[in-house]
C-alpha positions in Angstrom: 14.2 -33.4 2.3 10.7 -33.1 0.2 8.9 -30.1 -0.2 5.4 -29.9 -1.6 4.5 -28.1 -4.7 3.5 -24.7 -2.6 6.9 -24.3 -1.3 8.5 -24.8 -5.1 6.0 -22.2 -6.4 6.9 -19.7 -3.5 10.7 -20.2 -4.2 10.1 -19.7 -7.9 8.2 -16.3 -7.4 11.1 -15.2 -4.9 13.7 -16.0 -7.6 11.7 -14.2 -10.2 11.3 -11.0 -7.8 15.0 -11.0 -7.2 15.9 -11.2 -10.9 13.2 -8.5 -11.7 14.6 -6.2 -8.9 18.2 -6.7 -10.3 17.2 -5.9 -13.9 15.4 -2.8 -12.8 18.5 -1.7 -11.0 20.7 -2.4 -13.8 18.4 -0.4 -16.3 17.7 2.6 -13.8 21.4 3.2 -13.0 21.5 4.1 -9.4 18.7 2.9 -7.2 17.7 4.7 -4.1 15.7 2.1 -2.3 12.7 2.9 -0.1 13.0 2.5 3.4 9.7 3.4 4.8 6.2 4.9 4.4 4.1 7.0 6.9 0.2 8.3 6.5 -0.6 11.9 7.6 -3.4 10.3 9.5 -2.9 7.2 11.6 -5.5 7.3 14.2 -9.1 5.9 13.8 -10.8 8.3 11.4 -14.8 8.4 11.8 -16.7 9.0 8.8 -20.5 9.4 7.7 -21.8 7.5 4.9 -21.2 9.7 1.6 -18.2 11.6 3.4 -14.8 11.9 1.9 -11.5 11.5 3.7 -7.9 12.5 2.0 -5.1 10.3 2.7 -1.3 11.4 2.0 1.8 9.1 2.1 5.0 10.3 2.6 7.9 7.8 1.4 11.4 7.9 2.9 13.8 8.9 2.1 12.3 11.6 0.3 14.7 10.9 -3.1 13.5 7.4 -3.5 13.6 6.2 -7.0 10.3 4.3 -7.1 7.6 6.1 -5.4 4.6 4.0 -6.7 2.0 2.8 -4.0 -1.2 0.6 -3.9 -4.1 1.5 -1.9 -6.1 -0.9 -0.4 -9.3 -1.3 1.7 -9.5 -4.3 4.0 -13.0 -4.3 3.7 -15.4 -2.9 0.8 -17.6 -0.5 2.9 -15.5 2.3 1.3 -14.1 3.2 -2.2 -10.4 4.0 -2.4 -9.4 6.3 -5.1 -5.7 6.1 -5.9 -4.0 9.5 -6.7 -0.3 8.4 -6.4 1.0 9.6 -2.8 -2.4 10.7 -2.1 -5.7 8.9 -2.0 -9.6 9.8 -1.7 -11.7 7.4 0.6 -15.4 7.5 -0.1 -17.7 6.1 2.8 -20.4 3.7 1.0 -21.7 1.7 3.9 -21.4 1.4 7.6 -19.0 -0.6 9.3 -15.0 -0.6 10.0 -12.1 -0.9 7.7 -8.5 -0.5 7.5 -6.8 1.6 4.5 -3.3 0.4 3.6 -0.9 2.1 1.8 1.8 -0.2 0.5 5.1 0.7 -1.5 5.5 -1.1 -4.9 9.3 -1.3 -4.0 10.0 -3.1 -0.7 6.3 -3.7 0.3 6.5 -1.4 3.0 3.0 -0.6 4.7 1.2 2.1 6.4 -2.2 1.9 7.7 -5.1 3.9 8.9 -8.4 2.8 10.6 -11.5 3.9 9.5 -15.1 3.8 10.9 -18.1 4.7 8.7 -21.6 5.4 10.5 -24.9 6.2 9.3 -25.6 10.1 9.0 
């Protein structure tokens, strides 16, 4: 069976990720894995240009070892300022986007749609 180069690259990244996680577990002792993430706001949020919106994530279980989150906006009509388990969303331009909170460990995802209007 012949694989193309992309398959080999993906397989290499998977192996590296597994090795990294195994090393991290060994160094940290007992690892309590993340099993999920939720946001305090999941319904569509409507903002005007210039408004601020605070989002807060809850990681389960509460005693998870690695609670790091990446906050990402699907489109650049808003700016997202990462504050750990919280983020501040600043409305820059009219349009729609989705804000994602992604756990560093396990890549669990929660999202909140946002619509920005002209004031």
